[in-house]
N, CA, C and O of each residue as an XYZ file, in Angstrom:
612
protein
N     -12.716    -14.735    -39.521
C     -11.338    -15.113    -38.890
C     -10.729    -13.595    -37.925
O     -10.970    -12.390    -38.005
N     -10.042    -14.263    -37.234
C      -9.455    -12.943    -36.410
C      -8.664    -11.808    -36.812
O      -8.268    -11.781    -37.977
N      -8.433    -11.065    -36.193
C      -7.567     -9.906    -37.052
C      -6.636    -10.330    -36.619
O      -6.594    -10.825    -35.493
N      -5.362    -10.218    -37.634
C      -4.022    -10.222    -37.479
C      -3.465     -8.949    -37.465
O      -3.488     -7.992    -38.239
N      -2.692     -9.307    -35.823
C      -1.936     -7.746    -35.566
C      -0.391     -8.345    -35.939
O      -0.018     -8.772    -37.032
N       0.373     -8.240    -34.700
C       1.690     -8.215    -35.528
C       2.697     -7.159    -35.975
O       2.208     -6.035    -36.085
N       3.996     -7.270    -36.256
C       4.858     -6.144    -36.247
C       4.617     -5.777    -37.908
O       3.633     -6.187    -38.524
N       5.592     -5.011    -38.462
C       5.836     -4.667    -39.672
C       6.293     -5.610    -40.697
O       6.004     -5.581    -41.893
N       7.087     -6.503    -40.043
C       7.997     -7.455    -40.406
C       6.427     -8.858    -41.069
O       6.306     -9.279    -42.219
N       5.729     -9.130    -40.125
C       4.655    -10.390    -39.985
C       3.699     -9.723    -40.985
O       3.466    -10.454    -41.948
N       3.360     -9.067    -41.002
C       2.162     -8.404    -42.088
C       2.500     -8.714    -43.386
O       1.633     -9.280    -44.052
N       3.595     -8.465    -43.911
C       3.643     -8.528    -45.408
C       4.081    -10.223    -45.769
O       4.529    -10.590    -46.855
N       3.876    -10.955    -44.794
C       4.479    -12.292    -44.681
C       3.278    -13.261    -44.330
O       3.538    -14.462    -44.391
N       1.947    -12.875    -43.956
C       0.571    -13.279    -43.631
C       0.585    -14.558    -43.908
O       0.496    -15.516    -43.139
N       0.735    -14.515    -45.365
C       0.383    -15.810    -46.386
C       1.264    -16.838    -45.615
O       0.729    -17.943    -45.705
N       2.264    -16.878    -44.986
C       2.909    -17.959    -44.491
C       3.127    -18.034    -42.697
O       3.629    -18.833    -41.906
N       2.632    -17.089    -42.642
C       2.289    -16.852    -40.832
C       1.604    -16.212    -40.077
O       1.916    -15.164    -39.511
N       0.608    -16.799    -40.011
C      -1.094    -16.786    -39.484
C      -0.490    -16.625    -37.733
O      -0.310    -17.648    -37.072
N      -0.239    -15.308    -37.169
C      -0.009    -15.352    -36.064
C      -0.424    -14.259    -35.473
O      -0.509    -13.232    -36.146
N      -0.717    -14.255    -34.306
C      -1.413    -12.886    -33.652
C      -0.671    -11.993    -33.355
O      -0.961    -10.849    -33.703
N       0.568    -12.268    -32.586
C       1.398    -11.916    -31.688
C       2.947    -12.003    -32.833
O       3.209    -12.924    -33.606
N       3.717    -10.804    -32.608
C       5.140    -10.749    -33.409
C       5.972    -11.937    -32.959
O       6.158    -12.019    -31.745
N       6.619    -13.072    -33.908
C       7.808    -13.520    -33.217
C       8.639    -13.023    -33.449
O       9.494    -13.899    -33.579
N       9.131    -11.966    -33.645
C      10.674    -11.028    -34.509
C      10.675    -10.194    -33.305
O       9.823     -9.314    -33.429
N      11.149    -10.141    -32.455
C      11.461     -9.009    -31.764
C      13.038     -8.478    -31.454
O      13.868     -9.273    -31.013
N      13.397     -6.990    -31.736
C      14.706     -7.011    -31.901
C      15.318     -6.619    -30.279
O      14.967     -5.753    -29.478
N      16.487     -7.783    -30.217
C      17.021     -7.642    -28.742
C      17.234     -6.311    -28.271
O      17.099     -6.165    -27.056
N      17.502     -5.414    -28.876
C      17.362     -3.937    -28.159
C      16.382     -3.866    -27.347
O      16.545     -3.587    -26.159
N      15.097     -4.139    -27.941
C      13.807     -4.007    -27.543
C      13.733     -4.571    -26.521
O      13.360     -3.938    -25.533
N      13.992     -5.653    -26.440
C      13.871     -6.761    -25.293
C      14.514     -6.622    -24.065
O      13.923     -6.965    -23.041
N      15.947     -6.044    -24.012
C      16.532     -5.553    -23.555
C      15.990     -4.337    -22.690
O      15.764     -4.471    -21.488
N      15.792     -3.128    -23.378
C      15.102     -2.016    -22.603
C      13.782     -2.197    -22.034
O      13.328     -1.641    -21.034
N      13.164     -3.130    -22.869
C      11.791     -3.308    -21.569
C      11.881     -4.333    -20.958
O      10.826     -4.814    -20.545
N      13.103     -5.011    -20.687
C      13.234     -5.825    -19.293
C      14.310     -4.601    -18.306
O      14.885     -5.005    -17.295
N      14.423     -3.445    -18.674
C      15.473     -2.613    -17.808
C      16.563     -3.561    -17.592
O      16.892     -4.047    -16.510
N      17.081     -3.770    -18.719
C      18.382     -5.200    -18.584
C      19.756     -3.935    -19.197
O      20.071     -3.808    -20.380
N      20.324     -3.203    -18.112
C      21.190     -2.217    -18.670
C      22.357     -3.041    -19.138
O      22.964     -2.603    -20.115
N      22.787     -4.218    -18.570
C      23.953     -4.795    -18.887
C      23.830     -5.483    -20.299
O      24.753     -5.871    -21.015
N      22.499     -5.543    -20.529
C      21.947     -6.370    -22.038
C      22.319     -5.290    -23.021
O      23.150     -5.332    -23.928
N      21.416     -4.184    -22.592
C      21.844     -2.574    -23.430
C      23.027     -2.595    -23.944
O      23.382     -2.620    -25.123
N      23.748     -2.582    -22.760
C      25.258     -2.057    -23.226
C      26.242     -2.966    -24.199
O      27.128     -2.658    -24.996
N      25.716     -4.148    -23.795
C      26.386     -5.687    -24.594
C      25.797     -4.966    -26.148
O      26.563     -5.128    -27.097
N      25.072     -4.539    -26.301
C      24.603     -4.717    -27.947
C      25.037     -3.364    -28.487
O      24.760     -3.127    -29.662
N      25.720     -2.397    -27.736
C      26.308     -1.412    -28.167
C      27.631     -1.212    -28.945
O      28.574     -1.426    -28.185
N      28.001     -0.904    -30.090
C      29.160     -0.925    -30.388
C      30.049     -0.318    -29.591
O      29.530      0.320    -28.675
N      31.149     -0.308    -29.635
C      32.667      0.529    -28.841
C      32.465      2.333    -29.672
O      32.933      3.394    -29.259
N      31.807      2.140    -30.630
C      31.857      3.498    -31.549
C      30.846      4.000    -31.880
O      31.087      4.825    -32.761
N      29.576      3.937    -31.592
C      28.099      4.124    -31.256
C      28.364      5.274    -30.860
O      29.072      5.654    -29.927
N      27.391      6.172    -32.079
C      26.617      7.386    -31.975
C      25.794      7.575    -31.253
O      25.165      6.518    -31.204
N      25.323      8.320    -30.573
C      23.895      8.566    -29.961
C      23.653     10.124    -30.363
O      24.484     11.019    -30.214
N      22.396     10.259    -30.882
C      21.908     11.474    -31.482
C      20.857     11.579    -30.446
O      20.076     10.634    -30.556
N      20.528     12.444    -29.407
C      19.857     12.936    -28.894
C      18.840     13.945    -29.302
O      19.205     14.960    -29.895
N      17.257     13.673    -28.948
C      16.264     14.586    -29.472
C      16.586     16.011    -28.530
O      16.032     17.030    -28.944
N      17.278     16.116    -27.533
C      17.388     17.517    -27.235
C      18.740     17.949    -26.941
O      18.970     18.672    -25.972
N      19.744     17.498    -27.812
C      20.889     18.053    -27.868
C      21.343     18.296    -29.299
O      20.966     17.595    -30.238
N      22.339     19.531    -29.440
C      22.582     19.531    -30.980
C      23.396     18.610    -31.187
O      22.992     17.712    -31.926
N      24.601     18.509    -30.708
C      25.660     17.598    -31.292
C      25.908     16.046    -31.041
O      26.720     15.961    -30.120
N      25.637     15.137    -31.367
C      25.896     13.833    -31.156
C      26.739     13.156    -30.163
O      27.886     13.564    -29.979
N      26.219     12.046    -29.432
C      27.316     11.824    -28.037
C      27.989     10.571    -28.887
O      27.321      9.952    -29.716
N      29.644     10.194    -28.549
C      30.280      9.303    -29.337
C      30.793      8.539    -27.923
O      31.080      9.081    -26.856
N      30.815      7.132    -28.255
C      31.174      6.061    -27.547
C      30.149      5.200    -26.448
O      29.343      5.887    -25.819
N      30.170      3.530    -26.180
C      29.774      3.036    -25.968
C      29.499      3.248    -24.198
O      28.488      2.822    -23.638
N      30.633      4.001    -23.481
C      30.062      3.984    -22.228
C      29.370      5.135    -21.794
O      28.688      5.132    -20.770
N      29.555      6.410    -22.738
C      28.601      7.420    -22.805
C      27.178      7.251    -22.735
O      26.291      7.503    -21.920
N      27.282      6.680    -24.000
C      25.793      6.299    -24.599
C      24.908      5.503    -23.764
O      23.712      5.795    -23.769
N      25.381      4.409    -22.953
C      25.282      3.211    -22.202
C      24.365      4.089    -20.761
O      23.259      3.764    -20.330
N      25.467      5.535    -20.132
C      25.155      6.210    -18.985
C      23.607      6.841    -19.576
O      22.520      6.646    -19.031
N      23.850      7.639    -20.831
C      22.833      8.598    -20.892
C      21.517      7.467    -21.173
O      20.389      7.720    -20.750
N      21.743      6.546    -21.730
C      20.427      5.642    -21.481
C      20.103      4.756    -20.285
O      19.150      3.978    -20.246
N      21.001      4.952    -19.305
C      20.786      4.668    -17.624
C      19.915      5.893    -17.424
O      18.742      5.709    -17.099
N      20.441      7.310    -17.611
C      19.612      8.284    -17.271
C      18.248      8.712    -17.660
O      17.423      9.410    -17.070
N      18.220      7.942    -19.132
C      16.604      7.948    -19.553
C      16.098      7.251    -18.884
O      15.082      7.809    -18.470
N      16.220      6.025    -18.384
C      15.642      5.055    -17.787
C      14.991      5.765    -16.508
O      13.879      5.714    -15.981
N      15.989      6.339    -16.287
C      15.354      7.287    -14.434
C      14.333      8.133    -14.991
O      13.498      8.350    -14.114
N      14.049      8.685    -16.037
C      13.660      9.620    -16.384
C      12.167      9.323    -16.649
O      11.254      9.746    -15.939
N      11.988      8.412    -17.940
C      11.248      8.209    -18.433
C       9.986      7.510    -17.288
O      10.434      7.159    -16.196
N       8.759      7.353    -17.482
C       7.934      6.667    -16.285
C       6.601      5.590    -17.451
O       6.225      6.061    -18.525
N       6.448      5.166    -17.297
C       5.448      4.167    -18.377
C       5.918      3.944    -19.824
O       5.231      4.041    -20.841
N       7.268      3.615    -19.720
C       7.531      3.527    -20.982
C       7.385      2.494    -21.709
O       7.640      1.437    -21.132
N       6.970      2.404    -23.091
C       6.662      1.374    -23.344
C       6.457      1.271    -25.176
O       5.718      2.006    -25.831
N       7.228      0.287    -25.659
C       7.530      0.285    -27.089
C       5.936      0.033    -27.604
O       5.177     -0.587    -26.859
N       5.513      0.488    -28.776
C       4.283      0.556    -29.529
C       4.210     -0.286    -30.643
O       3.250     -0.933    -31.061
N       5.246     -0.201    -31.027
C       5.348     -0.205    -32.897
C       7.380     -0.576    -33.189
O       8.375      0.117    -32.974
N       7.212     -1.829    -33.691
C       8.653     -2.114    -33.880
C       8.463     -2.050    -35.681
O       7.379     -2.324    -36.198
N       9.680     -1.651    -36.500
C       9.511     -1.606    -37.561
C      11.122     -2.186    -38.165
O      12.172     -1.808    -37.646
N      11.074     -3.021    -39.176
C      12.467     -3.455    -39.542
C      12.459     -5.234    -39.166
O      12.050     -5.876    -38.199
N      12.990     -5.533    -40.196
C      12.922     -7.219    -40.157
C      14.004     -7.930    -39.370
O      14.656     -7.166    -38.659
N      14.389     -9.332    -39.318
C      15.068     -9.505    -38.630
C      16.713     -9.528    -39.566
O      17.792     -9.590    -38.977
N      16.611     -9.483    -40.645
C      17.649     -9.520    -41.135
C      17.869     -8.250    -41.964
O      18.382     -8.123    -43.075
N      17.424     -7.481    -41.254
C      17.417     -5.685    -41.653
C      18.781     -5.036    -40.548
O      18.976     -5.412    -39.392
N      19.620     -3.949    -41.332
C      20.399     -3.388    -40.443
C      20.130     -2.151    -39.958
O      20.925     -1.477    -39.304
N      18.365     -1.645    -40.447
C      18.069     -0.471    -39.912
C      16.423     -1.063    -39.075
O      15.428     -1.612    -39.549
N      16.712     -0.710    -37.941
C      15.294     -0.303    -37.027
C      14.351      0.916    -36.426
O      14.664      1.877    -35.723
N      13.521      0.649    -36.782
C      12.948      2.303    -35.844
C      11.681      1.136    -34.602
O      10.894      0.240    -34.907
N      11.964      1.613    -33.535
C      11.039      1.383    -32.183
C      10.146      2.657    -31.853
O      10.667      3.753    -31.650
N       9.086      2.500    -31.822
C       7.970      3.658    -31.346
C       7.942      3.262    -30.059
O       8.051      2.125    -29.598
N       7.761      4.479    -29.424
C       7.701      4.242    -27.864
C       6.606      5.252    -27.375
O       6.058      5.941    -28.235
N       6.254      5.391    -26.085
C       5.083      5.872    -25.530
C       5.854      6.337    -24.043
O       6.472      5.334    -23.686
N       6.012      7.151    -23.301
C       6.472      7.695    -22.025
C       5.742      8.819    -21.174
O       4.631      9.242    -21.495
N       6.287      9.171    -20.315
C       5.746     10.220    -19.647
C       7.109     10.740    -18.898
O       8.057     10.054    -18.515
N       6.941     12.041    -18.811
C       8.127     13.014    -18.573
C       7.263     13.666    -17.592
O       6.331     14.258    -18.135
N       7.281     13.756    -16.120
C       6.688     14.459    -15.209
C       4.957     14.000    -15.480
O       4.392     12.915    -15.348
N       4.405     15.475    -15.947
C       3.192     15.186    -16.365
C       3.000     15.310    -17.836
O       1.864     15.411    -18.298
N       4.131     15.306    -18.647
C       3.983     15.156    -19.892
C       4.115     14.039    -20.589
O       5.099     13.306    -20.487
N       3.077     13.810    -21.396
C       3.239     12.160    -22.469
C       3.869     12.771    -23.847
O       3.770     13.751    -24.585
N       4.574     11.558    -23.707
C       5.629     11.245    -24.986
C       5.552     10.608    -25.842
O       5.165      9.524    -25.407
N       5.707     10.539    -27.140
C       5.638      9.802    -28.171
C       7.078     10.170    -28.875
O       7.405     11.317    -29.181
N       7.980      8.851    -29.103
C       9.233      8.713    -29.831
C       9.575      8.064    -30.561
O       8.790      7.291    -31.110
N      10.944      8.102    -30.890
C      11.335      6.818    -31.913
C      12.534      6.543    -31.688
O      13.376      7.417    -31.895
N      12.899      5.340    -31.237
C      14.524      5.137    -31.575
C      14.810      4.263    -32.946
O      14.399      3.165    -33.322
N      15.634      5.173    -33.483
C      16.034      4.385    -34.865
C      17.494      3.900    -34.543
O      18.253      4.669    -33.954
N      17.856      2.791    -34.871
C      18.779      1.892    -34.785
C      19.613      1.513    -35.598
O      19.142      0.408    -35.864
N      20.595      1.612    -36.256
C      21.650      1.145    -37.237
C      22.406      0.040    -36.640
O      22.780      0.325    -35.503
N      22.863     -1.503    -37.163
C      23.543     -2.061    -36.438
C      24.895     -1.996    -37.729
O      24.918     -1.627    -38.903
N      25.866     -2.533    -36.828
C      26.881     -2.753    -37.487
C      27.473     -4.384    -38.195
O      26.786     -5.106    -37.471
N      27.949     -4.984    -38.737
C      28.074     -5.770    -39.111
C      28.244     -7.067    -38.518
O      27.994     -8.184    -38.972
N      28.779     -6.656    -37.273
C      28.639     -7.962    -35.870
C      26.932     -7.761    -35.716
O      26.452     -8.801    -35.263
N      25.996     -6.814    -35.944
C      24.656     -6.740    -35.219
C      24.868     -5.817    -34.071
O      23.845     -5.801    -33.387
N      25.562     -5.238    -33.713
C      25.684     -4.409    -32.706
C      25.303     -2.403    -33.112
O      25.821     -1.692    -33.973
N      24.392     -2.114    -32.231
C      23.952     -0.520    -32.566
C      25.386      0.281    -32.529
O      26.262      0.392    -31.672
N      25.245      0.699    -33.629
C      26.472      1.906    -34.043
C      25.799      3.057    -34.291
O      26.519      4.036    -34.485
N      24.766      3.202    -34.335
C      24.160      4.576    -34.568
C      22.858      4.641    -33.536
O      22.323      3.581    -33.214
N      22.512      5.518    -33.181
C      21.269      5.225    -32.159
C      20.788      6.781    -32.351
O      21.432      7.778    -32.021
N      19.900      6.752    -32.774
C      18.945      8.349    -32.956
C      17.687      8.595    -32.492
O      16.763      8.145    -33.170
N      17.430      9.197    -31.504
C      16.171      9.288    -30.988
C      15.020     10.551    -31.435
O      15.535     11.576    -31.882
N      14.062     10.529    -31.371
C      13.140     11.818    -31.926
C      11.940     11.551    -30.859
O      11.711     10.452    -30.353
N      11.233     12.718    -30.612
C      10.154     12.464    -29.677
C       9.521     14.199    -29.818
O      10.021     15.321    -29.903
N       8.146     13.603    -29.782
C       7.241     14.665    -29.678
C       6.292     15.043    -28.437
O       6.493     14.150    -27.614
N       5.582     15.727    -28.045
C       5.589     16.976    -28.543
C       6.218     17.936    -28.371
O       6.818     17.635    -27.339
N       6.675     19.335    -28.748
C       7.700     20.015    -28.090
C       7.570     20.171    -26.794
O       8.659     20.020    -26.240
N       6.532     20.457    -25.914
C       6.598     20.734    -24.612
C       7.007     19.395    -23.895
O       7.800     19.596    -22.975
N       6.604     17.849    -24.122
C       7.786     16.970    -23.506
C       8.908     16.897    -23.764
O       9.688     16.564    -22.872
N       9.631     17.331    -25.762
C      10.886     17.418    -25.633
C      11.616     18.494    -24.588
O      12.817     18.387    -24.343
N      10.710     19.645    -23.933
C      11.496     20.355    -23.524
C      11.217     19.749    -22.053
O      12.253     19.479    -21.446
N       9.983     19.479    -21.348
C      10.622     18.441    -20.015
C      11.317     17.669    -20.314
O      12.303     18.061    -19.690
N      11.634     16.797    -20.818
C      12.676     15.745    -21.089
C      14.055     16.389    -21.256
O      14.957     15.813    -20.647
N      14.452     17.668    -22.092
C      15.827     18.287    -21.725
C      16.045     18.938    -20.458
O      17.222     19.120    -20.147
N      15.251     19.279    -19.759
C      15.034     19.646    -18.239
C      15.571     18.678    -17.611
O      16.668     18.835    -17.075
N      14.907     17.498    -17.554
C      14.986     16.281    -16.910
C      16.530     15.515    -17.139
O      17.296     15.062    -16.289
N      16.624     15.552    -18.258
C      18.169     15.270    -18.777
C      19.054     15.974    -18.348
O      20.104     15.411    -18.039
N      18.946     17.393    -18.186
C      20.491     18.060    -17.555
C      20.048     18.092    -16.567
O      20.880     18.998    -16.530
N      19.467     18.043    -15.451
C      19.349     17.034    -13.917
C      19.945     15.851    -13.662
O      20.113     15.436    -12.515
N      20.380     15.098    -14.925
C      20.865     13.790    -14.662
C      22.375     14.018    -14.964
O      23.085     13.188    -14.398
N      23.189     15.135    -15.879
C      24.175     15.104    -16.531
C      25.128     14.399    -15.570
O      25.695     13.319    -15.738
N      25.191     15.264    -14.486
C      26.137     14.874    -13.347
C      26.364     13.969    -12.958
O      27.529     13.772    -12.610
N      25.273     12.824    -12.790
C      25.472     11.484    -12.400
C      25.906     11.036    -13.537
O      26.786     10.224    -13.251
N      25.770     11.111    -14.872
C      26.025     10.290    -16.150
C      27.709     10.783    -16.221
O      28.616     10.013    -16.535
N      27.865     12.008    -15.914
C      29.421     12.351    -16.010
C      30.245     11.303    -14.850
O      31.274     10.763    -15.256
N      29.858     11.064    -13.630
C      30.527     10.575    -12.524
C      30.205      9.096    -13.427
O      31.212      8.748    -14.044
N      29.266      8.365    -13.583
C      28.946      6.825    -14.326
C      30.460      6.718    -15.151
O      31.382      5.985    -14.793
N      30.479      7.671    -16.392
C      31.227      7.507    -17.366
C      32.910      7.468    -17.018
O      33.844      6.994    -17.665
N      32.871      8.123    -15.812
C      34.616      8.600    -14.969
C      35.161      7.460    -14.271
O      36.319      7.302    -13.883
N      33.811      6.407    -14.125
C      34.151      5.316    -12.850
C      35.365      4.026    -13.857
O      35.848      3.054    -13.278
């Protein structure tokens, strides 16, 4: 018998779903993987709170969070999600990713919480190792003038 892969949603349900690929992908993941910034922004709640791995205080609001995520997409290279945790009917999801910032390999996780309408109202990102987090902090610092202009428009 072939080895069953799939996501953390599929594995507990293998007795009913014998698939090699996960049939369930969160829309946020789909939008990020497609680099579709309009879709990403549409999935954010107006009052979303974004907690950055490299800033002490969280950021509030859809416009600012969307601008930060556009900045992140300019900074990350070779970004890809490698694991998704959370079922289709759950309001909490974790999306594990890998990327590069300059010459630093980075592993991270996007923790999503969905509001009652299914929009992301809380997004917390954690990354490792520390050297990659430091490289990310420097690279994002260089993006913040552009991010500020995008939010003002």
